N, C-alpha and C positions, 0 to 999 in steps of 0.2 A: 497279574494280567486280568483286567476286568472282562466279564462276560455279560453280554446283552441277550436276553431272550426276546425274540421277535415273534409274537403270536398274531395271526391274522385269520380271518374266517370268511371273507366275501367270496361268493361263488362266481363273481363277475370278472375275476382275474384282471386282464388289461384295461377293462372299463371301470374298475373299482376305484372310487375316490379314497376309501380307507386304505387300500393297498398303496396308492400313490403317496398318501400322507405319511404312513409308517415307513414306506420305502425311502422317502426324503429324510425322515428322522434318522433311519439307520445309516444312510450315506453320510450325514453330518456327524453322527456318533462315531463312525469309523474314522473320519478325518480327525476327530478330537482324541480318539483312542487307537492310534495306529498299531499298537500291540494287542489290542482287544480281540475278543472272539464273539462272533454273532451266531446264535443258534436260531434257526428259522423253524417255526412250527405252523404249518398250514392246517387249520382245523377242518377246512373244507376237503382237503386231500387225504386226511387221516380218518378212516372210518372208526368212529368210537362207539362201541356196542353199548346197549343200555345196561344199567346195573341190574344184576339178577340175584336171586337168593344164593346161587352157587358162588357168585363173585363176593357177596357179603360174607359168606361162610369162609371163603379163602382169605379175605382181608382180616377176619378175626381169628384165624388160625396162626399160631406162632410160625415164623418163617421156616424153622427147622423141621416142623411137622407137616408142612404143606405137601399135598400129593402133586404129582406131575401135572395133572389137570388144573389144580388150583394155581400152580405156578404159571401155567400157560394163560389162564384167565386173567391173572394180575400183571402179566408182562407189560402190556401197554400202559396201564395206570402207573406201574413202577417207573417206566421210562419217562412219562409226563411229569411225575412228581420229582424225579431226579433232575430234570431240566429246570424246574422251578427252584429247587433247593440250590443248584449249582450256579445259578445266574446271580449277578450282582445288581443288575438293572433290567427293567422290562419295558416293552412298548407293546400295547394291545391295539389291534385294529379290529374293531367290531362293526360289521356292516349294519345298515339299517334296512329292514324289510318292512315297507309300508309305514307303520307307525311305532315299531318296537325293534328291539335287537333281534337279529336272526337266531333261530334256535340252536345253530351250531355253536354259538358262543355261550 
């Protein structure tokens, strides 16, 4: 069963062209893959903290040696990486802010 990871980032929600385009793609993908799974990841709704020295320290600590604080710091990034690794296909919706890609993406 194929998995599609749908990543979008526009803060405009219903008025977003990138959300409309990726939404149309997902609808068509679902009709072509009736047994498939779609994982939605809204980067605008998911607060992603900045990388800190503590995060880097946790990332370079072997998993079995991580402290509870390091595990907590890495929980979101572990989830995001697992979504990327488990998906077979991807669709990215990157909003445009003035003349470049939004910083959320």
